[in-house]
C-alpha positions in Angstrom: -16.4 141.7 -5.3 -17.3 143.3 -2.0 -14.5 144.2 0.3 -13.7 141.9 3.2 -14.5 144.3 6.0 -14.9 141.5 8.6 -11.2 140.7 8.7 -9.8 144.2 9.0 -7.0 144.4 11.5 -5.4 147.6 12.8 -2.1 146.7 11.1 -3.7 146.4 7.7 -4.8 150.0 7.3 -1.5 152.0 6.9 0.1 149.5 4.4 -3.1 149.5 2.4 -3.1 153.3 2.2 0.6 153.6 1.4 0.3 151.0 -1.3 -2.7 152.8 -2.7 -1.0 156.2 -2.7 2.1 154.6 -4.4 -0.1 153.2 -7.1 -1.7 156.6 -7.6 1.7 158.3 -7.7 2.6 156.1 -10.6 -0.4 157.3 -12.5 0.5 160.9 -11.7 4.1 160.3 -12.9 2.8 159.0 -16.2 0.5 162.1 -16.7 3.3 164.6 -16.0 5.8 162.9 -18.3 3.4 162.4 -21.2 4.8 164.0 -24.4 1.6 163.8 -26.4 -1.3 165.0 -24.2 -4.7 163.5 -25.0 -7.9 162.9 -23.1 -6.8 159.3 -22.6 -3.4 160.2 -21.3 -4.2 163.2 -19.1 -7.8 163.5 -18.0 -8.9 159.8 -18.0 -6.0 158.9 -15.6 -7.0 161.8 -13.3 -10.5 160.3 -13.0 -8.9 157.0 -12.4 -7.1 158.5 -9.4 -10.4 159.9 -8.1 -11.8 156.3 -8.3 -8.8 154.8 -6.7 -8.8 157.2 -3.7 -12.5 156.9 -3.2 -12.3 153.1 -3.0 -9.3 153.3 -0.8 -11.0 155.7 1.5 -14.0 153.4 1.7 -11.8 150.5 2.7 -9.8 152.3 5.3 -10.8 155.8 6.4 -14.5 154.8 6.6 -13.6 152.4 9.4 -12.9 155.5 11.6 -16.7 156.1 11.6 -18.0 152.6 12.2 -15.5 150.0 13.3 -16.2 148.6 16.8 -12.5 148.4 17.7 -11.2 151.8 19.1 -7.7 151.2 17.8 -8.9 150.5 14.3 -11.1 153.7 14.4 -8.1 155.7 15.6 -5.8 154.4 12.9 -8.5 154.8 10.3 -8.8 158.5 11.2 -5.1 158.9 10.9 -5.4 157.3 7.4 -8.2 159.6 6.6 -6.0 162.6 7.3 -3.1 161.0 5.3 -5.4 160.5 2.2 -6.9 163.9 2.5 -3.5 165.6 2.7 -2.2 163.6 -0.3 -5.3 164.9 -2.2 -4.4 168.4 -1.2 -0.8 167.9 -2.3 -2.0 166.6 -5.7 -4.0 169.7 -6.5 -1.1 171.9 -5.7 1.5 170.1 -7.9 2.9 172.5 -10.4 3.9 169.7 -12.8 0.4 168.2 -12.8 -1.1 171.7 -13.4 1.3 172.3 -16.3 0.4 169.0 -17.9 -3.4 169.6 -17.7 -3.0 173.2 -18.8 -0.9 172.2 -21.8 -3.6 169.6 -22.7 -6.4 172.2 -22.3 -4.8 174.3 -25.1 -4.9 171.4 -27.6 -7.5 170.7 -30.4 -8.3 167.4 -28.7 -9.4 169.3 -25.6 -11.4 171.8 -27.7 -13.3 168.8 -29.1 -14.4 167.3 -25.8 -18.1 167.0 -25.1 -20.4 166.0 -22.3 -18.8 164.8 -19.1 -15.3 164.8 -20.5 -15.6 168.6 -21.3 -17.0 169.1 -17.9 -14.1 167.2 -16.3 -11.6 169.5 -18.0 -13.6 172.6 -16.9 -13.8 171.4 -13.3 -10.2 170.3 -13.1 -8.9 173.6 -14.3 -11.2 175.3 -11.8 -9.8 173.1 -9.1 -6.3 174.2 -10.0 -7.3 177.9 -10.1 -8.9 177.5 -6.6 -5.6 175.9 -5.5 -3.8 179.1 -6.4 -2.0 178.2 -9.6 -2.8 181.7 -10.9 -1.2 183.2 -7.8 2.4 184.0 -7.1 4.5 181.2 -5.6 4.5 182.5 -2.1 0.7 182.9 -2.0 0.2 179.5 -3.5 2.4 177.9 -0.9 0.5 179.7 1.9 -2.9 178.4 0.5 -1.4 174.9 0.4 -0.3 175.2 4.1 -3.7 176.5 5.2 -5.6 173.9 3.2 -3.6 171.1 4.7 -4.3 172.6 8.2 -8.0 172.5 7.5 -7.7 168.8 6.8 -6.1 168.3 10.2 -8.7 170.4 12.0 -11.6 168.6 10.4 -10.3 165.1 11.3 -9.6 166.1 14.9 -13.0 167.9 15.2 -14.9 164.8 14.1 -12.8 162.4 16.2 -13.4 164.5 19.3 -17.2 164.3 18.8 -17.0 160.6 18.3 -14.8 160.1 21.4 -17.0 162.2 23.7 -18.7 159.9 26.2 -20.9 162.4 28.0 -23.7 160.8 29.9 -25.8 161.0 33.1 -27.4 158.6 35.5 -31.1 159.1 36.3 -33.6 157.2 38.5 -36.8 155.7 37.1 -38.6 158.5 38.9 -36.6 161.1 37.1 -37.4 159.4 33.8 -41.1 160.0 34.4 -42.9 160.2 31.1 -40.6 157.8 29.3 -42.1 154.4 28.5 -40.8 151.2 29.9 -39.4 150.2 26.5 -37.2 153.2 26.5 -35.9 152.5 30.0 -35.3 148.8 29.2 -32.9 150.0 26.5 -30.7 151.8 29.0 -27.7 150.4 30.9 -28.7 150.0 34.5 -26.8 150.4 37.8 -28.9 148.0 39.8 -27.1 148.8 43.0 -28.0 152.5 42.8 -31.3 152.1 41.0 -30.2 154.4 38.2 -30.1 154.3 34.4 -27.4 155.6 32.0 -28.6 158.2 29.5 -26.0 158.8 26.8 -25.9 161.5 24.3 -26.8 159.1 21.5 -29.9 160.2 19.5 -32.0 157.2 20.5 -31.6 158.3 24.1 -31.7 162.1 23.7 -34.6 162.7 21.3 -37.3 160.5 23.1 -36.2 162.1 26.3 -36.7 165.6 25.1 -40.0 164.6 23.6 -41.4 162.8 26.7 -39.5 163.5 29.9 -41.9 165.4 32.3 -39.0 166.5 34.5 -37.8 169.8 33.2 -34.7 169.7 35.3 -33.7 166.4 33.6 -34.4 167.9 30.1 -32.2 170.8 31.0 -29.3 168.6 32.3 -29.4 166.5 29.1 -29.5 169.6 26.9 -26.4 171.0 28.6 -24.5 167.8 28.2 -25.6 167.4 24.6 -24.7 170.9 23.6 -21.4 170.9 25.3 -20.0 167.7 23.8 -16.3 168.1 23.1 -16.5 171.8 23.8 -13.1 172.3 25.4 -11.3 170.5 22.6 -13.4 171.6 19.6 -14.1 175.3 20.3 -10.5 176.3 19.6 -10.5 174.0 16.5 -13.6 175.7 15.1 -12.3 179.2 15.7 -9.0 178.3 14.1 -10.8 176.8 11.1 -12.9 179.9 10.6 -9.7 182.1 10.7 -7.9 179.8 8.3 -10.7 179.9 5.8 -10.9 183.7 6.1 -7.2 183.9 5.3 -7.5 181.7 2.3 -10.4 183.8 0.9 -8.3 186.9 1.4 -5.4 185.5 -0.5 -7.8 184.9 -3.4 -9.1 188.5 -3.1 -12.6 187.3 -2.0 -14.7 189.2 0.4 -15.2 186.2 2.6 -15.0 182.4 2.7 -18.7 182.3 1.9 -18.0 184.2 -1.3 -15.2 181.8 -2.1 -17.2 178.6 -1.5 -20.4 179.7 -3.2 -18.6 180.3 -6.5 -19.1 176.5 -7.2 -22.6 176.1 -5.8 -26.1 176.7 -7.1 -26.6 179.9 -5.0 -23.4 181.5 -6.5 -23.2 184.3 -3.9 -23.9 184.9 -0.2 -26.3 187.7 -1.3 -28.5 185.1 -3.0 -28.5 183.0 0.2 -29.4 186.1 2.3 -32.2 186.9 -0.2 -33.5 183.3 0.3 -33.6 183.7 4.0 -35.1 187.2 3.8 -38.0 185.8 1.8 -38.6 183.1 4.4 -37.8 184.4 7.8 -40.6 187.1 8.2 -43.5 184.8 7.6 -41.9 182.0 9.5 -41.2 184.3 12.4 -44.8 185.5 12.5 -46.0 181.9 12.6 -43.2 180.9 15.0 -44.2 183.6 17.6 -47.7 182.1 17.7 -46.3 178.6 18.1 -44.0 179.8 21.0 -46.9 181.6 22.7 -49.1 178.4 22.6 -46.3 176.2 24.1 -45.4 178.9 26.6 -49.0 178.9 27.9 -48.7 175.1 28.5 -45.3 175.7 30.3 -46.9 178.3 32.6 -49.6 175.9 33.6 -47.1 173.2 34.4 -44.4 175.3 36.1 -45.4 178.9 36.5 -42.6 179.9 34.2 -43.4 181.8 31.0 -40.2 181.6 29.0 -40.1 178.6 26.7 -36.5 177.3 26.5 -34.9 175.2 23.9 -35.2 172.0 26.0 -38.9 172.6 26.4 -40.2 173.0 22.9 -40.0 169.3 21.8 -41.8 168.2 25.0 -44.7 170.7 24.5 -44.8 169.9 20.8 -45.4 166.3 21.8 -48.1 167.3 24.3 -49.9 169.3 21.7 -49.8 166.4 19.3 -51.3 164.2 21.9 -54.0 166.6 23.1 -54.9 168.5 19.9 -54.4 165.7 17.4 -54.5 162.5 19.4 -51.0 161.7 18.3 -48.6 160.1 20.8 -45.2 159.7 19.1 -44.5 156.6 21.2 -47.9 155.1 20.3 -47.2 155.8 16.7 -43.8 154.1 17.0 -45.6 150.9 17.8 -46.6 150.7 14.2 -43.1 151.3 12.9 -40.8 148.4 13.8 -37.6 149.0 12.0 -37.4 145.8 9.9 -41.0 146.4 8.8 -40.3 150.0 7.8 -37.2 148.9 5.8 -39.3 146.3 4.0 -42.0 148.9 3.2 -39.3 151.4 2.0 -37.9 148.7 -0.3 -41.4 147.8 -1.6 -42.3 151.4 -2.4 -39.0 152.5 -3.9 -38.8 149.2 -5.8 -42.2 149.9 -7.3 -41.6 153.5 -8.1 -38.0 153.2 -9.5 -38.2 149.7 -11.0 -35.9 148.0 -8.5 -35.7 144.8 -6.4 -33.6 144.4 -3.2 -31.9 141.2 -2.4 -30.1 140.5 0.9 -26.6 139.0 0.3 -24.0 137.4 2.5 -21.0 139.7 2.9 -18.1 140.2 5.3 -19.0 143.3 7.4 -17.4 145.3 10.1 -20.0 144.4 12.7 -22.7 141.7 13.2 -25.5 144.3 13.1 -24.6 145.3 9.5 -26.8 144.0 6.7 -25.9 144.0 3.0 -28.2 144.2 0.1 -27.9 144.2 -3.7 -30.1 146.5 -5.8 -31.4 144.7 -8.9 -33.1 146.2 -11.9 -36.6 144.6 -11.9 -36.9 144.8 -15.6 -33.6 143.3 -16.7 -32.6 141.4 -13.6 -29.2 143.1 -13.7 -27.5 143.6 -10.4 -26.8 147.3 -10.3 -25.0 148.0 -7.0 -24.7 147.1 -3.3 -25.2 148.9 0.0 -24.7 148.2 3.7 -27.1 149.1 6.5 -25.5 149.9 9.9 -28.5 151.2 11.8 -27.8 150.8 15.6 -25.7 152.9 17.9 -22.6 151.7 19.6 -19.7 153.2 21.5 -17.4 155.3 19.3 -19.6 155.0 16.2 -20.5 158.0 14.1 -23.3 159.6 16.1 -25.6 161.0 13.4 -27.2 159.6 10.3 -25.4 159.7 6.9 -24.7 157.8 3.7 -21.1 157.1 2.6 -19.9 156.3 -0.9 -17.5 153.3 -0.7 -17.1 152.5 -4.4 -18.1 155.1 -7.0 -20.0 154.3 -10.2 -17.7 154.6 -13.3 -17.5 153.4 -16.9 -14.5 151.1 -17.1 -12.0 150.8 -19.9 -13.4 147.5 -21.1 -16.9 149.1 -21.5 -18.4 147.5 -18.3 -19.7 149.6 -15.5 -18.2 149.6 -12.0 -21.0 148.7 -9.6 -21.3 151.4 -6.9 -21.2 150.5 -3.2 -22.5 152.7 -0.4 -23.3 152.5 3.3 -26.2 154.0 5.3 -25.1 154.7 8.9 -27.7 155.6 11.5 -28.4 155.4 15.2 -31.9 153.9 15.8 -33.0 152.2 19.0 -31.6 148.7 19.1 -34.0 145.8 19.8 -34.1 144.5 23.3 -34.9 141.1 24.6 -38.6 142.1 24.9 -39.1 144.7 22.2 -38.2 145.3 18.6 -36.6 148.5 17.3 -39.5 150.9 17.2 -39.1 154.1 15.1 -40.7 157.4 15.9 -42.2 158.9 12.8 -39.4 161.5 12.7 -37.0 158.5 12.6 -38.9 157.0 9.7 -38.4 160.3 7.9 -34.6 160.1 8.7 -34.4 156.6 7.3 -36.1 157.6 4.1 -34.0 160.7 3.8 -30.7 158.8 4.1 -31.9 156.2 1.8 -32.5 158.9 -0.8 -28.7 159.5 -0.6 -28.1 155.8 -1.0 -30.2 155.7 -4.2 -28.5 158.8 -5.6 -25.1 157.3 -4.9 -25.7 153.8 -6.2 -28.1 154.2 -9.1 -25.7 156.5 -10.9 -24.8 156.0 -14.5 -22.2 158.8 -14.7 -19.3 158.0 -17.0 -16.8 159.5 -14.6 -16.1 159.0 -10.9 -15.8 162.8 -10.6 -19.5 163.1 -11.3 -20.8 159.9 -9.9 -23.8 159.8 -7.5 -23.9 162.7 -5.0 -20.9 164.5 -6.5 -23.1 167.3 -7.5 -23.4 170.9 -6.2 -23.4 170.9 -2.4 -26.6 172.9 -2.2 -28.4 170.4 -4.4 -27.1 167.2 -2.8 -29.9 167.1 -0.2 -32.7 167.5 -2.7 -32.8 163.7 -3.7 -33.0 162.9 0.0 -35.5 165.6 0.9 -37.9 164.3 -1.7 -37.9 160.9 -0.1 -39.4 162.3 3.1 -42.7 163.1 1.4 -43.7 159.4 1.1 -43.8 158.9 4.8 -46.6 161.6 5.1 -48.9 160.0 2.6 -51.7 157.9 4.1 -51.9 155.6 1.1 -48.2 154.9 1.4 -48.1 154.5 5.2 -51.0 152.1 5.1 -48.9 149.7 3.1 -46.2 149.0 5.7 -47.2 150.6 9.1 -48.5 147.6 11.2 -48.5 147.1 15.0 -45.5 145.2 16.1 -47.5 142.9 18.4 -50.9 142.5 16.8 -49.8 143.0 13.2 -52.8 145.2 12.6 -52.4 148.0 10.1 -52.1 151.5 11.5 -55.7 152.9 11.9 -56.8 155.3 9.2 -57.9 157.7 12.0 -54.3 157.7 13.4 -52.8 158.2 10.0 -55.2 161.1 9.4 -54.3 162.7 12.8 -50.6 162.2 12.1 -50.7 163.9 8.7 -53.1 166.6 10.1 -50.4 167.4 12.6 -47.7 167.7 10.0 -47.6 171.5 10.1 -47.7 171.7 13.9 -44.8 173.8 15.0 -43.3 173.6 11.6 -42.2 177.3 11.8 -40.2 176.6 14.9 -38.6 173.6 13.2 -37.6 175.6 10.1 -36.4 178.5 12.1 -34.1 176.2 14.1 -32.7 175.0 10.8 -32.3 178.6 9.6 -30.5 179.3 12.9 -27.8 176.8 12.0 -27.6 178.1 8.4 -27.3 181.7 9.4 -24.7 180.8 12.1 -22.7 179.1 9.4 -22.9 182.0 6.9 -22.1 184.6 9.6 -19.1 182.6 10.8 -17.8 182.5 7.2 -19.1 186.0 6.2 -17.5 189.4 5.9 -17.5 190.4 9.6 -14.1 191.0 11.1 -13.0 190.2 13.6 -15.3 187.2 14.3 -17.0 187.4 17.7 -18.1 183.8 17.8 -20.2 184.2 20.9 -22.0 187.3 19.5 -22.6 185.5 16.2 -24.0 182.5 18.1 -26.3 184.7 20.1 -27.6 186.6 17.1 -28.2 183.4 15.1 -30.0 181.8 18.0 -32.4 184.7 18.2 -33.8 183.5 14.9 -35.1 180.4 16.6 -37.2 182.5 19.0 -35.8 180.5 21.9 -33.2 182.0 24.2 -29.6 180.8 24.0 -28.7 178.7 27.0 -25.8 180.4 28.8 -22.9 178.1 29.4 -23.6 176.0 26.3 -21.8 176.0 22.9 -23.4 173.6 20.5 -21.1 174.6 17.5 -18.4 172.5 19.2 -20.4 169.4 18.2 -21.8 170.8 14.9 -20.0 168.3 12.7 -21.3 169.7 9.4 -19.4 173.0 9.9 -16.0 171.2 9.6 -17.4 168.3 7.5 -18.0 169.8 4.1 -21.0 172.0 4.8 -19.0 175.2 5.7 -20.8 178.2 4.1 -23.2 175.5 2.9 -25.6 174.5 5.7 -28.2 176.7 4.1 -28.3 174.0 1.5 -30.7 171.9 3.6 -33.5 174.4 3.3 -32.3 175.4 -0.2 -32.4 171.8 -1.4 -35.8 171.3 0.3 -37.3 173.8 -2.1 -36.1 171.7 -5.0 -37.1 168.4 -3.4 -40.6 169.7 -2.8 -40.8 171.0 -6.3 -39.7 167.6 -7.8 -42.3 165.8 -5.6 -45.0 168.0 -7.1 -44.8 165.7 -10.1 -45.7 162.8 -8.0 -48.4 164.8 -6.3 -49.9 165.5 -9.7 -49.4 162.2 -11.4 -49.5 159.7 -8.6 -47.5 159.2 -5.4 -46.1 155.9 -6.6 -46.2 156.4 -10.3 -43.6 154.2 -12.0 -43.7 156.6 -15.0 -42.7 159.6 -12.9 -40.3 157.3 -11.0 -38.6 156.2 -14.2 -38.1 159.9 -15.2 -36.7 160.7 -11.8 -34.3 157.8 -11.8 -33.1 158.5 -15.3 -32.7 162.3 -15.1 -31.9 162.9 -11.4 -30.5 159.8 -9.9 -28.5 158.3 -12.8 -26.9 161.5 -14.0 -25.4 162.5 -10.6 -23.3 165.6 -11.1 -22.7 165.1 -14.9 -24.9 168.2 -15.6 -25.7 171.3 -13.6 -28.5 170.6 -11.1 -30.6 173.4 -12.5 -30.5 171.9 -15.9 -31.5 168.5 -14.5 -34.4 170.1 -12.6 -35.7 171.8 -15.8 -35.6 168.5 -17.6 -37.4 166.6 -14.9 -40.0 169.2 -14.2 -40.5 170.3 -17.8 -40.4 174.0 -16.6 -38.4 176.4 -14.5 -38.2 175.2 -10.9 -40.0 177.3 -8.3 -40.7 177.5 -4.6 -44.5 177.2 -4.7 -44.7 173.6 -3.3 -42.2 174.5 -0.6 -44.2 177.6 0.5 -47.5 175.7 0.4 -46.1 173.0 2.7 -45.1 175.7 5.2 -48.5 177.3 4.9 -47.1 180.5 3.6 
């Protein structure tokens, strides 16, 4: 039964959370008072709590990201903080730790296998990382600091969501933007101006197409100063809090503390990863910057390419050198059609069928689907699609687990439920939602997360879906992006929104030929974010945030714009990717390597798809990611496919 999201009222949220916490507290009370500890009386109830809290979060806190009512969003954010703090409190409970530790020393615990043994190992690790092996004073301080991190993270994200930065521009200033873009903007008819918000469907096409350099600069400054006054001090405090926690545990840095539980294991391994990539990328990137700088000089007489220039000149090169106009390409990618194509391809590859279902949702734009196994006709899971921007909504693209997969006590399997949230251009009276090719990539990427979350067959909620190592979690989404670059795949669903004619083979060929254009700059910018994150959480002391930002920005080969501070709206850094943003590039290596099987055996091979679904998607975090990769690839994973894609 899907949750009744359409009838949520602001007054429902707090009672629901308090009732849920009370129910979870009863489970905890039973665990800590159990005289004969067994798996069924100690660990199984802990996993039940994980399931209860995840579902409760999906029914309440999730509304803080998507609900159209500002009061509901605000209350939901408060409930998110309440739930997170309760979770922190749980890990720090001495009586719960004592109960699990006592069980861990039994013969029953020694006989555990598979996910159950993994659950015990990970639970004991959680307690150790909560400070239960420290003295009482140190443990109390870790608890206080961890609770503060929860508060900072919620406030940071809320400030980004509440920021309403925008500017008004005339049609003349919007030179280079097509009429379809302008029609999607709110207009002030009396002044002849149009409202450009900092939502992605406004910002990205503008950077790509606006001829007015001054307009691009104004938008860049607004976009990269969102919530800066509120969030900069929160970020700096979070970095200091993390540093103090790491010190209490005797770790060199927060990065060392965090990477203990990730594939990379140490910051030194992350640095070695960057050291292997940055020199060849920098060499290629310098050539790319030189080429775009030459175009800038012809247009303006200026020779210094700036960060608000590169996307515009990348677009110009795609037009002139490859005959690829991103807005022309978008004519062949109306959103509904792309979704249908994505369903068709993933259905064929992974043995699935998608069925639209009626459900009570939080907004009329939201569409609900069931995923059905095409061989057995069994309904496996459900997901929501919330794809258009609106005021106060989460401003990026992400997939949210609302109900985790889990084997229930009666032997049935709890059907997972997830939501894909994005911000694509909304249809107007005269035009459908047309996706640029980069947005098609984004849609496929996020849908990779949805499949990972919902096709899980993990026994335990703790290891369900994307509950895997943080630096692997992006691999099942990175692999999905490959399909949108394959001509044989694009030809199946890319059709002109007016004529219905398929995308011309010549345009597909030009589009794919241009795939590597300015790829070095793109990857260097991603490395900039990753290095910034690692430096903020590294061994430097004291942390000079401005110097770290300047040093990291130099990796991008584009100068830092004085008076801007984009980390204030860098949600990942307080949203779970701290000392972990490197994982996007790191995971891309594994996503590319996994796709090499499709390259070799057929882009839409159901046989390879069945292996991928069974080994990667269904198992979630029930085994180490490296072991899953070995099983799927039949060999040790490597970076050959990744480097070949980059032309290195």
